[in-house]
N, C-alpha and C positions, 0 to 999 in steps of 0.2 A: 628819818633817813638814815642817820646813823645807827638806830637799833634793827632797822632792815638789814644794812652792809654787816653789823657784827652777827648776827643770823647767819646770814649767807658763810660768813666765814668759818662758824664753827661747823656749820653743815658739810663743808667741803673738808675741814680738818679732820671731822668724823670718818666720811667717807674714805679718805686717805688714808687714816690708821687703819680701818677695814680692810681696804684693798692691800696694804702692806702686809699686815697679818696674815691674809690668807695667801698673797704669793711667797712670803717667806716660810710660811707654814709647810708649803709644798715641795720649796726649793730645798728645804733643809731636812725633810723629813725621809731621808735616802736610807738612814742608819740600817732599818730593819725589813729592807724588802724582800731579801731572800728568805728571811724567817718568816714574814707575811705569806711569801708564795708556798713555804712548804707547809704552813699551818691551813691554808684555805685552798690549796690544790688548786689555783687559777693563776696563770702568768697573762701580763697584758703585752700587746703589740703594737707598735706603732708603723703603719705603712703609710704610702702615699699614691698608690694605684697608678704604677708604672708598669706596662707590661714589657716583657713577659715576666718581671720581677715578682711585682703584687698586681691583681687584678680582681675584678668580681667574676665567679662563675654564671653560668645561667639561672642558678638557683639564688644568687646573691651571696654565696658563700666565698670569703676570702681565699685565693690561690694565687700561684706562681712559683717561681723557682724558690724566690727567696722565702716565701711564707712557707712553703711545702720544707725547707731546710729547717727553717725554725721549729714547724711542728715535730717534725723528727727529732731534733735536739731536746725540745721540752718531754717528748715522749720518754728520751732516754734517761731525761731526770727524774722520771714518774709523775710529771705534771700532766694532767689529762684534760684539763680544761683551759682554752685558749680565748683569749678575749682579744678583739681588735678596735685600735683606734686610727680613722683616717684623719691625716693631716698632711697640709701642703709640704711639699719637699723641703722646701727652703725655710720652714717653722720646726721641722722634725726634732732635729736637737735642743731647740727652746723646750719644746713639749717634754722632751725626754727630761729635761732637767727642771721642771715645774711638777716631775714626778706624775704624767700623765700616763704613762705606761711604762713598762720595766725593762724593755728590749725594742730598740730601734731596728726594725725588719726590713730594709729597703736595701737596694743597690747604692753603696756609698764608699768612696775612696778614702782613705785614712790620711787626709793632708795635714800638715802640722797646725792649720787654724783650724781644723775641726777636732784635732786632738787635744786643743786647749778648752774645748767645751765637752768632750765626752771622751770616755775611756773605749777603746776600739777592741773588738775580738780578733782570733787569728782569722786570716784569710778563709773564705769558703768558695771562692771562685777568683779566677782571674777575666780581667776584658782588655779587648783591644779596641783604644779610643779610636773614633773615626771622623771621617767627614763625608755628610749625606748631601749629595749634589744632583742637578738635573740630569738626565741621561744623557751621556755622551758628554760629560764635564765640561760644557761649553766654555767656562772661564778657565779651565785648565787649571783647577785648583788641586796641588798636591802636597799641600804642606801649609802648617798655622801660618808661616811666613808670605806665603802665597795670598792666604786669605786678607792680610792686613795690608799688603801691597796692591790688592785688586780695589774694584769699587763694589764688590759684592756686599749683598744683603744679608747679615749674619742671625741666626737663631741659635739661642742656648737655652736650655732647661734652668728656670730660675732656682737658684740654691744650689747649681751644679759648681763645680770647679772651674769648667768652662766659664760659668757666667762671671767670675772675678777677672778671669784673664783677659775677656772679652771687652769688660767694661772700662779696664785700661788701656786697651789696645785700638779697638773698634771705635768710630765716631757714633754718637748716639741717633744719629738720623739712618745708620745702616745697622742699627741693633736691635732685635726683636727677641724679646724674654717670654717664652712660652710657659704658661702657668699649670698645664696637664698633657698628657697624651694626645687628646683629642685637639688641644690648641695646635699642636707640633702637625698633625695630618693636615688641618683646614688651612695653616699658613701656608704651606706648597700648593694646594688646591686653589688658593685664593692668590696664588703668584706674588705673596709679600715676600718672600725671601730666596736666595740663592743657594745656601749653603747652611746645613744645620751641624753644629758640633756636639757630638754625641758619642756613644759606645754602641759596639755592634748590635747585641740584640735588641737594643732598643731603637738602633736604626733599623733594623730587619723590620720589626713591627711595624715602625712608620710607612716603611716600602709596601707592606702588606695591605695597611688599610687605606693609603692613599690612592686616588685616582691618576695621580701625576707620575709620571715614569721617572724612577731615581736611580742612582748609582752610589755606591758606598766606597770611599777611597781612605785607605789607611795611609796617613800623613808620613811624610819623610822624617819629621822633626817632632818634639813633645813639648807641651806646655809648660811642664815643670821637668827640669831635667832628673830630678831626685824620683819621680815617679816613674818606675818601670814600666814596660811596654812588653807584653801585655802587663795590666794593673790591676793589683789583688783589691777585691771587694770584702768587706766586713760587716758585723753587726757592731751596735754599741750600746753602751747601758750609762748610766750618768755617772759622773765623779764621784768617788766614794763609795761606789758598790764593788769593792774589790772582791769580796766572796761570792756575789753573783758571778762576777765575770770568770773567776777560777773555774767554777761550777760549769759554767756556760762554755769554757773552753774547753774542759776535758771531755766533755759529751760531744761537741763540735768534732773534735779530732776523731772520735770514735765513728761519727756518722760519716764524715767524709771517706774514711777508710772502708765503709761497708757496700756490699753489692748494691744493696737496695738504694743508696744514694745515686750510683751510678746509673741505674736503671731510672730515677726519678730525673734525672740531669736530661737523659734521652727524649723523655717523654715532653719535657719543656723547649726542645730543640736545642739543649748543649750537649757536649760530649767529654769523655773523660780528660781529653786534651785541655780542657778549662778549669779542669783542677787546678788549686795553688801548688 
């Protein structure tokens, strides 16, 4: 028995060392990412499939306003090959810091908590946060304060900044954390929720897809007073990737000012008024 226990101990120790070496190697192998991109001509993007920001076209090619913006930036940097990794929204920054991809290409507000995990680009869009409610707004929800005071069943997207707020303010038996876009649609159709805390374009996509009649309400207050309304959204790179971030920001600034960018926004349901 002692020999068996000792064998198990050494096996577990070996496995732990291997895993630690693997994770440490990925976490700290960020020094040369911009140089690797330059040499290989390949840039890796992380997405989570949240229409209209990122989703798969009919031919399974990633597209969406965030994806196409990233493509335009990469092209301006002379990078022709773009690879995509799909991860859950709540794990994107963790995978970014594991060097799974070079740039987080998703709709994300640069909150202070997220800024501790990654370095954010200059904004490429600004979005109005909103409450998605049943047609006619039967619970008369006009603000986040109304949501807290009511008995409304609340839905948030897992990993969103609304999730953190809702977890602190809303009882667990009234809170649903949706995992993906399809989940947000089904939750309304199944009658599981009364209000969805989201951002304008994402809410509009849910309205389009669900058979449940919905209205979109702009709240009269803010979850985080420090975040302006409309709220700017950004790309992100791993901590320590300053050279890549500076190159990305320069190219992104040029893209945002171009007529091609304005035309692309219109294609995906946005307008020049959504520019930062």
